[in-house]
C-alpha positions in Angstrom: 8.9 18.3 -1.8 8.0 20.2 -5.0 6.1 17.7 -7.1 4.7 14.4 -6.1 4.0 11.5 -8.5 1.9 8.3 -8.4 3.9 5.1 -8.2 2.5 1.6 -8.6 4.3 -1.6 -7.5 2.5 -4.6 -8.8 3.1 -8.1 -10.1 3.1 -11.7 -8.9 6.4 -11.7 -7.1 7.8 -10.7 -3.7 8.9 -7.2 -3.0 6.0 -4.8 -3.5 5.5 -3.9 0.1 9.2 -4.1 0.8 9.8 -1.5 -2.0 7.2 0.8 -0.6 8.6 0.5 3.0 12.0 1.3 1.6 10.6 4.5 0.1 9.0 5.3 3.4 12.3 4.9 5.2 14.1 7.0 2.6 11.4 9.7 3.0 11.6 9.7 6.8 15.4 10.0 6.5 14.9 13.2 4.6 12.5 14.5 7.3 9.3 13.9 5.3 6.1 12.6 7.0 4.7 9.4 5.7 1.2 7.8 6.1 0.9 4.1 5.3 -2.5 2.5 5.0 -2.4 -1.3 4.8 -5.5 -2.8 3.2 -6.4 -6.5 3.6 -3.7 -7.0 6.2 -4.3 -7.3 10.0 -1.3 -9.2 11.3 1.5 -7.2 13.0 4.8 -8.0 11.4 8.4 -7.2 12.0 8.2 -4.0 9.9 5.7 -2.6 12.4 8.2 -2.9 15.2 10.9 -1.2 13.1 8.6 1.6 12.0 7.7 2.4 15.6 11.2 3.8 15.9 10.1 6.5 13.4 6.7 7.2 14.8 7.3 10.9 14.7 7.6 10.7 10.9 5.8 7.4 9.8 2.2 6.5 10.7 1.1 3.0 9.8 -2.5 1.8 10.1 -4.1 -1.5 9.0 -7.6 -1.8 7.4 -8.2 -5.4 7.0 -9.4 -8.7 8.5 -6.6 -10.8 6.9 -5.8 -12.2 3.5 -8.8 -13.0 1.3 -8.4 -16.2 -0.6 -10.9 -16.8 -3.4 -14.2 -16.1 -1.5 -16.5 -13.2 -1.9 -15.7 -10.3 0.5 -17.6 -10.2 3.8 -19.3 -7.1 5.0 -16.6 -6.5 7.7 -13.9 -6.7 5.1 -15.6 -4.1 2.9 -16.2 -1.8 5.9 -12.5 -2.1 6.9 -11.5 -1.1 3.4 -14.0 1.8 3.3 -12.6 3.0 6.7 -9.1 2.9 5.2 -10.2 4.9 2.2 -11.8 7.5 4.4 -8.7 7.8 6.5 -6.5 8.1 3.4 -8.7 10.9 2.1 -8.2 12.7 5.4 -4.4 12.2 5.2 -4.4 13.5 1.6 -6.1 16.8 2.6 -4.4 17.3 5.9 -1.2 18.9 4.6 0.6 16.8 7.2 2.1 14.1 4.9 4.4 14.2 1.9 4.2 10.5 1.1 1.1 8.3 1.3 1.4 4.6 0.7 -1.7 2.4 0.1 -0.3 -1.1 0.6 -2.4 -3.8 -1.0 -4.8 -1.3 -2.4 -4.7 -3.1 -5.8 -5.8 -6.4 -4.2 -8.6 -4.5 -2.3 -9.9 -3.3 -5.7 -9.4 -6.6 -7.4 -11.3 -8.4 -4.6 -14.1 -5.8 -4.8 -13.6 -4.3 -1.3 -13.3 -1.0 -3.1 -14.5 0.2 -6.5 -11.7 1.1 -9.0 -13.6 4.4 -9.6 -13.0 5.3 -5.9 -9.3 4.7 -6.3 -9.1 6.6 -9.7 -10.9 9.6 -8.1 -8.5 9.5 -5.2 -5.6 9.6 -7.7 -7.2 12.6 -9.5 -7.7 14.4 -6.2 -4.1 13.9 -4.9 -2.5 17.2 -4.0 0.4 18.0 -6.4 3.1 17.8 -3.7 2.2 14.3 -2.4 3.9 11.2 -3.5 1.3 8.5 -3.7 2.3 4.8 -3.8 -0.1 2.0 -4.6 1.0 -1.6 -4.0 -0.5 -5.1 -4.6 -1.0 -7.6 -7.3 -3.5 -7.2 -10.1 -3.3 -3.4 -10.6 -6.2 -2.3 -12.7 -5.3 -1.2 -16.2 -6.9 2.2 -15.6 -4.8 2.6 -12.4 -1.7 1.7 -14.4 -2.6 4.2 -17.2 -3.0 7.0 -14.7 0.2 6.3 -12.7 3.5 8.1 -13.4 5.7 5.1 -12.5 4.7 1.4 -12.6 7.0 -1.4 -11.5 6.0 -5.0 -12.1 7.6 -7.5 -9.8 8.0 -10.6 -11.9 8.8 -14.0 -10.3 11.7 -15.8 -12.0 12.4 -18.2 -9.1 11.0 -18.4 -5.6 12.1 -20.7 -2.7 8.5 -20.9 -1.5 8.0 -23.5 -4.3 10.7 -25.6 -2.5 8.6 -25.5 0.7 10.4 -22.6 2.4 7.8 -20.9 4.7 7.7 -17.2 5.4 10.6 -16.3 7.7 10.6 -13.8 10.5 12.4 -10.6 9.6 12.5 -11.6 5.9 8.9 -12.2 4.7 7.1 -11.1 7.8 
């Protein structure tokens, strides 16, 4: 890959992680190696089983203790996010990966697991050939300004409001 850009998928609707995983699948189909760091998340979902089929091209690791809802972050949550950031820095400098996805990184910053300055520095230090994808609600305005592509997922209508729970293979 000649030039890599910084993409942000944010907004209050469904589809941010799904879009990033679609990009990972496309990259793997082209023979590119992908590193996916999932912040906040710790539950194994259907996509993990599917991505195992591409384990020669796609590496996925989780750096979280579960979804944080409203409370202040605990020390173990901050440590998990810091470990993820450390591993991402190694992946960025390893020359092994062409695409690096930081899933839910925007939430990790919003919930103060990581400082936005750390993410902005990471964006500045990204090697030119790497495609860097940042997902999650509440993308910081400085992250949006620095990115090359920003997509906002906007909810128009969602069946969750009618009581539909997350379904295996669709939402998890």
